[in-house]
PASEBA-1860 file (N, C-alpha, C; in nm, 3 decimals):
! residues 259
1> MNAKQFRF> 10.220/8.801/13.170/10.275/8.920/13.178/10.203/9.035/13.110 ~ 10.177/9.146/13.167/10.135/9.253/13.091/10.183/9.327/13.004 ~ 10.133/9.349/12.892/10.242/9.427/12.771/10.230/9.576/12.826 ~ 10.372/9.597/12.765/10.413/9.745/12.819/10.310/9.820/12.724 ~ 10.314/9.937/12.758/10.254/10.042/12.697/10.348/10.154/12.688 ~ 10.341/10.258/12.555/10.437/10.321/12.561/10.366/10.477/12.504 ~ 10.427/10.595/12.540/10.376/10.690/12.469/10.482/10.743/12.392 ~ 10.457/10.847/12.316/10.566/10.880/12.191/10.578/11.034/12.194
9> ETGEISHT> 10.700/11.075/12.186/10.701/11.233/12.126/10.786/11.234/11.987 ~ 10.694/11.303/11.879/10.742/11.304/11.734/10.773/11.445/11.701 ~ 10.880/11.446/11.615/10.913/11.551/11.535/10.916/11.540/11.393 ~ 10.895/11.645/11.302/10.899/11.596/11.144/10.936/11.711/11.096 ~ 10.985/11.707/10.950/11.029/11.815/10.896/11.050/11.791/10.745 ~ 11.002/11.845/10.660/11.046/11.807/10.492/11.072/11.982/10.423 ~ 11.160/11.923/10.317/11.214/12.084/10.259/11.266/12.011/10.127 ~ 11.239/12.115/10.014/11.246/12.097/9.886/11.422/12.082/9.870
17> GYARDHNE> 11.512/12.161/9.944/11.629/12.185/9.902/11.651/12.294/9.832 ~ 11.772/12.311/9.770/11.802/12.400/9.697/11.839/12.351/9.571 ~ 11.839/12.229/9.510/11.862/12.205/9.365/11.761/12.166/9.309 ~ 11.623/12.128/9.376/11.513/12.099/9.293/11.408/12.176/9.305 ~ 11.299/12.194/9.200/11.212/12.283/9.213/11.089/12.245/9.293 ~ 11.076/12.121/9.304/10.938/12.069/9.407/10.997/11.940/9.482 ~ 10.897/11.960/9.575/10.936/11.833/9.668/10.873/11.679/9.667 ~ 10.963/11.589/9.623/10.874/11.481/9.597/10.878/11.390/9.713
25> DNLYTYPD> 10.948/11.407/9.839/10.920/11.355/9.950/10.762/11.374/10.015 ~ 10.714/11.286/10.069/10.600/11.279/10.182/10.627/11.207/10.289 ~ 10.569/11.269/10.407/10.569/11.189/10.541/10.425/11.181/10.606 ~ 10.411/11.108/10.698/10.280/11.033/10.781/10.327/11.000/10.905 ~ 10.277/11.065/10.991/10.296/11.036/11.157/10.169/11.012/11.209 ~ 10.127/10.890/11.264/10.011/10.863/11.342/10.063/10.819/11.469 ~ 10.115/10.859/11.564/10.147/10.815/11.684/10.039/10.736/11.769 ~ 9.930/10.768/11.777/9.806/10.692/11.826/9.780/10.564/11.765
33> GGMWVVAD> 9.847/10.546/11.658/9.810/10.408/11.581/9.925/10.337/11.544 ~ 10.034/10.420/11.593/10.186/10.340/11.612/10.243/10.318/11.470 ~ 10.221/10.450/11.401/10.269/10.448/11.249/10.359/10.575/11.226 ~ 10.475/10.558/11.155/10.536/10.664/11.115/10.597/10.647/10.995 ~ 10.604/10.714/10.859/10.627/10.693/10.743/10.692/10.805/10.685 ~ 10.798/10.776/10.609/10.873/10.855/10.502/10.876/10.789/10.366 ~ 10.812/10.871/10.266/10.850/10.808/10.140/10.909/10.923/10.057 ~ 11.014/10.891/9.949/11.099/10.971/9.881/11.038/10.945/9.710
41> GMGGHHGG> 10.958/11.006/9.659/10.924/10.975/9.535/11.037/10.994/9.425 ~ 11.011/10.921/9.308/11.104/10.914/9.188/11.011/10.939/9.073 ~ 11.061/11.013/8.979/10.993/11.034/8.855/10.952/11.177/8.802 ~ 11.037/11.277/8.902/11.014/11.399/8.856/10.892/11.455/8.836 ~ 10.891/11.549/8.728/10.750/11.588/8.687/10.675/11.510/8.637 ~ 10.709/11.395/8.596/10.610/11.283/8.544/10.522/11.227/8.676 ~ 10.573/11.229/8.827/10.506/11.198/8.912/10.568/11.141/9.041 ~ 10.694/11.166/9.087/10.743/11.126/9.201/10.681/11.160/9.316
49> DFASGVIV> 10.606/11.308/9.298/10.540/11.344/9.441/10.408/11.288/9.421 ~ 10.340/11.256/9.306/10.227/11.170/9.325/10.251/11.028/9.392 ~ 10.358/10.957/9.359/10.399/10.840/9.406/10.399/10.834/9.565 ~ 10.467/10.921/9.618/10.488/10.941/9.762/10.372/10.969/9.804 ~ 10.301/11.055/9.741/10.174/11.119/9.817/10.067/10.986/9.793 ~ 10.056/10.889/9.713/9.980/10.787/9.697/9.972/10.705/9.822 ~ 10.124/10.671/9.862/10.152/10.571/9.970/10.097/10.628/10.086 ~ 10.128/10.777/10.110/10.070/10.833/10.248/9.925/10.822/10.245
57> QHLATVGR> 9.847/10.852/10.140/9.728/10.850/10.114/9.668/10.715/10.161 ~ 9.714/10.606/10.111/9.680/10.483/10.141/9.709/10.444/10.288 ~ 9.825/10.468/10.346/9.853/10.433/10.508/9.785/10.522/10.575 ~ 9.728/10.622/10.548/9.654/10.711/10.627/9.514/10.662/10.675 ~ 9.472/10.543/10.601/9.375/10.458/10.616/9.387/10.344/10.715 ~ 9.472/10.330/10.757/9.518/10.205/10.835/9.426/10.177/10.964 ~ 9.415/10.296/11.021/9.337/10.305/11.160/9.396/10.224/11.267 ~ 9.339/10.200/11.351/9.415/10.133/11.476/9.391/9.982/11.487
65> ATSAPDLQ> 9.486/9.919/11.491/9.507/9.769/11.465/9.463/9.691/11.620 ~ 9.459/9.576/11.591/9.407/9.485/11.735/9.541/9.402/11.753 ~ 9.646/9.413/11.689/9.766/9.320/11.711/9.887/9.372/11.643 ~ 9.996/9.326/11.662/10.109/9.377/11.582/10.086/9.315/11.457 ~ 10.061/9.185/11.430/10.058/9.116/11.306/9.967/9.187/11.209 ~ 9.841/9.216/11.283/9.728/9.303/11.238/9.788/9.430/11.156 ~ 9.858/9.507/11.249/9.920/9.649/11.193/9.996/9.602/11.060 ~ 10.077/9.523/11.096/10.191/9.477/10.993/10.078/9.443/10.858
73> ARFVERIT> 9.982/9.368/10.865/9.900/9.329/10.742/9.854/9.439/10.700 ~ 9.798/9.522/10.773/9.708/9.631/10.707/9.839/9.725/10.646 ~ 9.953/9.768/10.692/10.029/9.820/10.632/10.074/9.765/10.477 ~ 10.086/9.650/10.470/10.136/9.578/10.374/10.009/9.565/10.236 ~ 9.899/9.563/10.305/9.770/9.569/10.206/9.774/9.704/10.159 ~ 9.771/9.800/10.243/9.791/9.947/10.191/9.868/9.994/10.069 ~ 10.011/9.941/10.122/10.122/9.952/10.040/10.086/9.873/9.891 ~ 10.021/9.750/9.869/9.986/9.671/9.758/9.900/9.761/9.688
81> RANHQIQQ> 9.802/9.832/9.743/9.700/9.915/9.687/9.785/10.021/9.609 ~ 9.841/10.085/9.682/9.923/10.219/9.657/10.023/10.203/9.510 ~ 10.067/10.056/9.526/10.185/10.017/9.412/10.076/9.983/9.313 ~ 9.991/9.950/9.332/9.902/9.898/9.179/9.864/10.053/9.127 ~ 9.819/10.142/9.218/9.767/10.285/9.166/9.884/10.367/9.106 ~ 10.018/10.335/9.143/10.107/10.417/9.105/10.147/10.356/8.976 ~ 10.151/10.210/8.945/10.177/10.160/8.824/10.066/10.187/8.707 ~ 9.949/10.211/8.771/9.840/10.259/8.660/9.873/10.391/8.600
89> HAMTQGAT> 9.909/10.488/8.696/9.949/10.629/8.668/10.056/10.643/8.576 ~ 10.154/10.543/8.614/10.284/10.557/8.518/10.251/10.520/8.369 ~ 10.170/10.417/8.377/10.122/10.384/8.235/10.064/10.490/8.156 ~ 9.987/10.571/8.221/9.905/10.693/8.147/10.011/10.789/8.107 ~ 10.132/10.799/8.186/10.231/10.896/8.154/10.348/10.831/8.076 ~ 10.349/10.713/8.036/10.459/10.638/7.975/10.601/10.669/8.038 ~ 10.590/10.665/8.167/10.716/10.696/8.250/10.741/10.601/8.341 ~ 10.841/10.571/8.415/10.884/10.501/8.533/10.861/10.596/8.639
97> IGSTVVSL> 10.788/10.576/8.757/10.721/10.630/8.849/10.731/10.534/8.970 ~ 10.784/10.586/9.083/10.774/10.505/9.206/10.830/10.582/9.326 ~ 10.870/10.540/9.446/10.884/10.592/9.556/10.946/10.492/9.660 ~ 11.021/10.531/9.724/11.081/10.455/9.832/10.978/10.475/9.955 ~ 10.993/10.371/10.055/10.921/10.395/10.159/10.989/10.331/10.272 ~ 10.970/10.405/10.388/11.040/10.348/10.526/10.936/10.374/10.627 ~ 10.915/10.280/10.718/10.788/10.287/10.831/10.843/10.233/10.959 ~ 10.822/10.296/11.054/10.815/10.249/11.198/10.669/10.210/11.231
105> LVFEQHFA> 10.657/10.074/11.249/10.515/10.034/11.318/10.541/9.991/11.461 ~ 10.469/10.037/11.549/10.449/9.994/11.693/10.324/9.954/11.734 ~ 10.335/9.847/11.814/10.214/9.783/11.873/10.248/9.730/12.023 ~ 10.202/9.795/12.119/10.257/9.769/12.252/10.409/9.782/12.280 ~ 10.473/9.679/12.318/10.631/9.689/12.324/10.693/9.620/12.174 ~ 10.610/9.606/12.075/10.676/9.528/11.944/10.688/9.639/11.863 ~ 10.789/9.636/11.794/10.813/9.741/11.692/10.864/9.649/11.543 ~ 10.823/9.718/11.434/10.891/9.666/11.312/10.932/9.775/11.229
113> CVWSGDSR> 11.028/9.763/11.143/11.081/9.853/11.038/11.059/9.789/10.919 ~ 10.996/9.878/10.846/10.960/9.817/10.686/10.983/9.906/10.600 ~ 11.055/9.847/10.488/11.104/9.942/10.416/11.149/9.877/10.255 ~ 11.139/9.986/10.161/11.179/9.942/10.011/11.214/10.071/9.967 ~ 11.371/10.037/9.921/11.458/10.152/9.877/11.562/10.197/9.959 ~ 11.592/10.315/9.948/11.711/10.361/10.032/11.670/10.475/10.138 ~ 11.555/10.517/10.142/11.528/10.570/10.257/11.542/10.502/10.408 ~ 11.595/10.564/10.483/11.625/10.481/10.607/11.579/10.500/10.757
121> VYLIRDGQ> 11.594/10.404/10.850/11.567/10.433/10.988/11.686/10.387/11.060 ~ 11.679/10.479/11.164/11.805/10.422/11.275/11.732/10.415/11.390 ~ 11.794/10.380/11.493/11.775/10.345/11.623/11.897/10.411/11.719 ~ 11.854/10.495/11.798/11.953/10.515/11.918/11.909/10.455/12.038 ~ 12.001/10.389/12.105/11.985/10.289/12.234/12.107/10.287/12.306 ~ 12.089/10.328/12.423/12.211/10.341/12.521/12.328/10.408/12.439 ~ 12.297/10.522/12.392/12.386/10.602/12.350/12.474/10.565/12.193 ~ 12.404/10.447/12.143/12.463/10.411/12.009/12.357/10.414/11.900
129> LTQLSRDH> 12.424/10.460/11.800/12.315/10.465/11.675/12.353/10.329/11.593 ~ 12.221/10.267/11.532/12.236/10.173/11.470/12.130/10.197/11.326 ~ 12.176/10.156/11.213/12.084/10.148/11.110/12.031/10.043/11.084 ~ 11.871/10.025/11.112/11.825/9.922/11.116/11.767/9.887/10.974 ~ 11.751/9.955/10.863/11.720/9.914/10.768/11.863/9.900/10.684 ~ 11.849/9.850/10.557/11.954/9.831/10.467/11.914/9.872/10.324 ~ 11.994/9.962/10.279/11.957/10.032/10.177/11.961/9.917/10.040 ~ 11.850/9.953/9.981/11.809/9.859/9.839/11.901/9.945/9.722
137> TEANELLD> 12.026/9.932/9.718/12.084/9.999/9.597/12.154/9.890/9.533 ~ 12.197/9.930/9.416/12.301/9.856/9.309/12.426/9.829/9.415 ~ 12.494/9.932/9.457/12.593/9.901/9.510/12.603/9.790/9.655 ~ 12.459/9.795/9.727/12.480/9.720/9.823/12.440/9.566/9.773 ~ 12.381/9.564/9.668/12.351/9.427/9.618/12.511/9.375/9.572 ~ 12.566/9.455/9.486/12.719/9.374/9.422/12.807/9.350/9.569 ~ 12.790/9.426/9.668/12.852/9.401/9.797/12.816/9.258/9.857 ~ 12.673/9.226/9.868/12.645/9.146/9.923/12.681/8.998/9.832
145> RGAITSEE> 12.688/9.017/9.723/12.719/8.917/9.632/12.887/8.912/9.632 ~ 12.966/8.985/9.690/13.104/8.979/9.677/13.181/9.025/9.572 ~ 13.090/9.088/9.487/13.151/9.151/9.357/13.233/9.244/9.380 ~ 13.200/9.360/9.468/13.301/9.453/9.521/13.312/9.457/9.677 ~ 13.431/9.521/9.718/13.424/9.558/9.863/13.364/9.676/9.902 ~ 13.376/9.663/10.033/13.305/9.800/10.106/13.369/9.936/10.057 ~ 13.504/9.928/10.033/13.567/10.057/10.003/13.532/10.097/9.857 ~ 13.504/9.984/9.756/13.451/10.015/9.613/13.294/10.055/9.623
153> AANWPRKN> 13.217/9.992/9.727/13.076/10.024/9.730/13.075/10.197/9.783 ~ 13.146/10.212/9.873/13.150/10.354/9.913/13.156/10.461/9.790 ~ 13.258/10.435/9.686/13.276/10.513/9.597/13.212/10.486/9.464 ~ 13.108/10.386/9.458/13.060/10.343/9.353/12.976/10.452/9.272 ~ 13.028/10.453/9.134/12.950/10.546/9.061/12.796/10.536/9.049 ~ 12.752/10.431/9.064/12.608/10.434/9.066/12.544/10.358/9.210 ~ 12.622/10.418/9.296/12.577/10.398/9.446/12.429/10.425/9.479 ~ 12.398/10.537/9.409/12.267/10.608/9.465/12.160/10.533/9.357
161> VITRAIGV> 12.173/10.429/9.281/12.075/10.360/9.194/12.016/10.267/9.271 ~ 11.886/10.273/9.320/11.806/10.188/9.413/11.769/10.084/9.304 ~ 11.742/9.956/9.366/11.709/9.832/9.309/11.549/9.791/9.366 ~ 11.493/9.885/9.451/11.366/9.848/9.495/11.290/9.950/9.507 ~ 11.167/9.991/9.473/11.084/10.077/9.504/10.909/10.047/9.468 ~ 10.828/10.147/9.553/10.686/10.104/9.535/10.651/10.162/9.398 ~ 10.572/10.084/9.319/10.526/10.128/9.194/10.600/10.095/9.073 ~ 10.719/10.045/9.094/10.801/9.999/8.976/10.793/9.863/8.915
169> HPDVHLDH> 10.752/9.813/9.017/10.741/9.629/8.970/10.573/9.602/9.002 ~ 10.517/9.498/8.935/10.405/9.450/8.965/10.391/9.377/9.096 ~ 10.494/9.320/9.154/10.484/9.278/9.314/10.563/9.368/9.367 ~ 10.511/9.365/9.509/10.565/9.468/9.604/10.691/9.369/9.686 ~ 10.811/9.424/9.718/10.890/9.367/9.773/10.958/9.454/9.888 ~ 10.929/9.410/10.024/10.936/9.470/10.127/11.051/9.387/10.236 ~ 11.129/9.490/10.275/11.212/9.413/10.393/11.149/9.478/10.542 ~ 11.195/9.377/10.636/11.144/9.401/10.790/11.240/9.371/10.875
177> KYGTLRNR> 11.216/9.440/10.963/11.330/9.433/11.087/11.230/9.426/11.210 ~ 11.267/9.340/11.290/11.165/9.342/11.435/11.243/9.383/11.551 ~ 11.191/9.424/11.656/11.246/9.440/11.768/11.162/9.453/11.880 ~ 11.191/9.487/12.008/11.113/9.499/12.138/11.152/9.624/12.197 ~ 11.052/9.745/12.224/11.067/9.856/12.235/11.150/9.864/12.370 ~ 11.238/9.977/12.424/11.303/10.007/12.539/11.252/10.153/12.571 ~ 11.277/10.191/12.723/11.230/10.320/12.743/11.338/10.411/12.687 ~ 11.296/10.482/12.636/11.375/10.615/12.565/11.442/10.586/12.431
185> DTFILCSD> 11.410/10.478/12.359/11.446/10.425/12.244/11.418/10.556/12.142 ~ 11.516/10.613/12.054/11.500/10.686/11.968/11.511/10.660/11.814 ~ 11.403/10.671/11.735/11.429/10.627/11.609/11.424/10.740/11.496 ~ 11.499/10.749/11.406/11.529/10.858/11.303/11.489/10.792/11.167 ~ 11.390/10.815/11.113/11.333/10.788/10.962/11.378/10.922/10.884 ~ 11.456/10.881/10.757/11.487/10.974/10.665/11.490/10.953/10.524 ~ 11.465/11.072/10.452/11.506/11.044/10.293/11.667/11.042/10.257 ~ 11.694/11.013/10.160/11.850/11.005/10.127/11.903/11.153/10.140
193> GLTAHVED> 11.807/11.281/10.103/11.859/11.413/10.104/11.910/11.440/10.236 ~ 11.881/11.338/10.350/11.970/11.402/10.471/12.102/11.321/10.492 ~ 12.111/11.199/10.456/12.240/11.123/10.439/12.341/11.160/10.366 ~ 12.284/11.216/10.262/12.372/11.271/10.144/12.470/11.380/10.199 ~ 12.428/11.446/10.299/12.506/11.578/10.364/12.545/11.570/10.508 ~ 12.486/11.451/10.575/12.493/11.426/10.732/12.564/11.308/10.756 ~ 12.661/11.298/10.845/12.738/11.160/10.878/12.635/11.093/10.977 ~ 12.645/10.986/11.021/12.603/10.908/11.100/12.604/10.976/11.251
201> HEILEIAR> 12.743/10.986/11.263/12.789/11.054/11.419/12.716/11.194/11.448 ~ 12.682/11.254/11.339/12.623/11.370/11.348/12.472/11.360/11.392 ~ 12.433/11.259/11.301/12.270/11.240/11.342/12.261/11.196/11.490 ~ 12.362/11.089/11.537/12.351/11.050/11.682/12.362/11.186/11.778 ~ 12.459/11.257/11.756/12.487/11.349/11.835/12.361/11.450/11.857 ~ 12.306/11.499/11.761/12.198/11.568/11.765/12.078/11.508/11.823 ~ 12.047/11.392/11.731/11.908/11.325/11.802/11.923/11.287/11.951 ~ 12.026/11.266/11.985/12.016/11.200/12.130/12.032/11.302/12.241
209> KHQPQKAC> 12.069/11.438/12.203/12.051/11.531/12.291/11.947/11.657/12.282 ~ 11.874/11.613/12.201/11.765/11.721/12.164/11.600/11.656/12.161 ~ 11.523/11.714/12.192/11.376/11.672/12.176/11.353/11.679/12.029 ~ 11.272/11.567/11.985/11.256/11.534/11.859/11.213/11.649/11.729 ~ 11.156/11.740/11.787/11.125/11.842/11.685/11.239/11.941/11.672 ~ 11.313/11.958/11.770/11.419/12.034/11.779/11.566/11.941/11.692 ~ 11.540/11.828/11.713/11.656/11.731/11.641/11.619/11.752/11.484 ~ 11.481/11.741/11.468/11.463/11.750/11.306/11.505/11.856/11.251
217> DMLLDLTL> 11.475/11.991/11.328/11.519/12.145/11.284/11.649/12.148/11.261 ~ 11.723/12.075/11.360/11.891/12.098/11.337/11.939/12.022/11.257 ~ 11.876/11.895/11.229/11.950/11.825/11.091/11.904/11.881/10.966 ~ 11.794/11.928/10.955/11.774/12.030/10.848/11.851/12.122/10.807 ~ 11.871/12.205/10.913/11.951/12.330/10.902/12.101/12.276/10.841 ~ 12.158/12.173/10.905/12.277/12.143/10.884/12.294/12.076/10.740 ~ 12.182/12.016/10.687/12.171/11.962/10.553/12.172/12.101/10.452 ~ 12.082/12.199/10.488/12.075/12.332/10.399/12.222/12.403/10.406
225> QRGATDNT> 12.288/12.400/10.513/12.424/12.461/10.524/12.508/12.386/10.421 ~ 12.493/12.291/10.385/12.574/12.185/10.308/12.550/12.178/10.177 ~ 12.435/12.257/10.131/12.395/12.257/10.008/12.250/12.190/9.936 ~ 12.224/12.096/10.031/12.073/12.049/10.014/12.040/12.026/9.875 ~ 12.136/11.915/9.812/12.117/11.909/9.686/12.013/11.790/9.643 ~ 11.907/11.780/9.761/11.788/11.698/9.727/11.694/11.720/9.820 ~ 11.573/11.689/9.777/11.442/11.691/9.905/11.503/11.618/10.028 ~ 11.461/11.669/10.138/11.491/11.610/10.262/11.410/11.608/10.355
233> TVVVVRAF> 11.362/11.497/10.414/11.260/11.444/10.527/11.311/11.400/10.625 ~ 11.263/11.431/10.752/11.335/11.376/10.888/11.213/11.343/10.978 ~ 11.208/11.235/11.015/11.092/11.217/11.127/11.176/11.129/11.229 ~ 11.162/11.197/11.384/11.210/11.168/11.478/11.121/11.102/11.592 ~ 11.154/10.996/11.633/11.038/10.940/11.750/11.102/10.913/11.858 ~ 11.064/10.957/11.971/11.130/10.905/12.097/11.015/10.830/12.176 ~ 11.026/10.703/12.229/10.945/10.620/12.277/10.956/10.641/12.447 ~ 10.865/10.640/12.530/10.856/10.637/12.681/10.757/10.541/12.722
241> DKTEVTPM> 10.847/10.456/12.818/10.755/10.362/12.892/10.663/10.429/12.988 ~ 10.530/10.390/12.976/10.435/10.501/13.059/10.458/10.412/13.187 ~ 10.503/10.312/13.234/10.524/10.275/13.352/10.630/10.294/13.412 ~ 10.731/10.379/13.354/10.864/10.411/13.407/10.847/10.562/13.447 ~ 10.871/10.612/13.574/10.892/10.774/13.583/11.015/10.789/13.618 ~ 11.026/10.896/13.505/11.172/10.930/13.494/11.193/11.081/13.493 ~ 11.277/11.154/13.582/11.287/11.259/13.604/11.327/11.336/13.458 ~ 11.249/11.459/13.420/11.308/11.532/13.274/11.427/11.556/13.276
249> TAIFDLPQ> 11.499/11.561/13.375/11.639/11.615/13.352/11.741/11.489/13.311 ~ 11.673/11.384/13.346/11.754/11.243/13.318/11.718/11.199/13.144 ~ 11.610/11.272/13.090/11.572/11.197/12.979/11.687/11.240/12.858 ~ 11.732/11.348/12.857/11.827/11.391/12.765/11.954/11.414/12.830 ~ 12.041/11.363/12.729/12.198/11.373/12.766/12.259/11.532/12.742 ~ 12.204/11.615/12.799/12.226/11.742/12.768/12.318/11.797/12.876 ~ 12.441/11.878/12.843/12.544/11.920/12.942/12.476/12.006/13.026 ~ 12.515/12.011/13.155/12.467/12.088/13.247/12.535/12.209/13.267
257> EGM> 12.468/12.328/13.283/12.556/12.458/13.284/12.627/12.459/13.413 ~ 12.757/12.523/13.426/12.848/12.547/13.574/12.906/12.402/13.579 ~ 12.885/12.306/13.487/12.967/12.183/13.527/13.069/12.162/13.425
END
């Protein structure tokens, strides 16, 4: 059986927001190599932007993989390098510096979502939105242990405290989610600046109806309208099976005029 080949349409946007004076988010998109990344730095003027920037710089050297396992191995190796460099920089600053990372990796019909922290990746498939990542937060850990209920987790006073990040610990701890691509799958990668203001159903409504760049623009606009209390970064990726010829009018679930 021949491996399926996909082409990708990508949108991307990043904004400082209204409450901060600099942007600690970074993103990297490499459709030809099957990699899309969002990193949300932590550490303020001590170096949150440095941390997320180092992650992106290392991942930009991944190049073209020869297989899905090779792509994942290259990704993890670069993240490990970035982790070490961030830790070394933090020691010179006498501060805790780190960054979340969330990535979509694709080779042929195979995909992997890899993350550390609370930046997210969603998948829209068959008109449904699914969060593929799981936030590495204090509230989620307590929920997993049965120490609090889902209702308590939603209102937990430290719900934004993350339990994993690149650069904070000597060892790298990443979670992975694997799947097989389908035609018109749409992925949304974002920092928590988006999800602090925009609900999942709104992400679904916008991302499924619009081309990726337009969806990114609209999601950011909605965040800005609601105060944008954090840096906000959004990447939208739509996959198209190269072997399937689809009329352009059928790709997007857009309302038709006069109907």
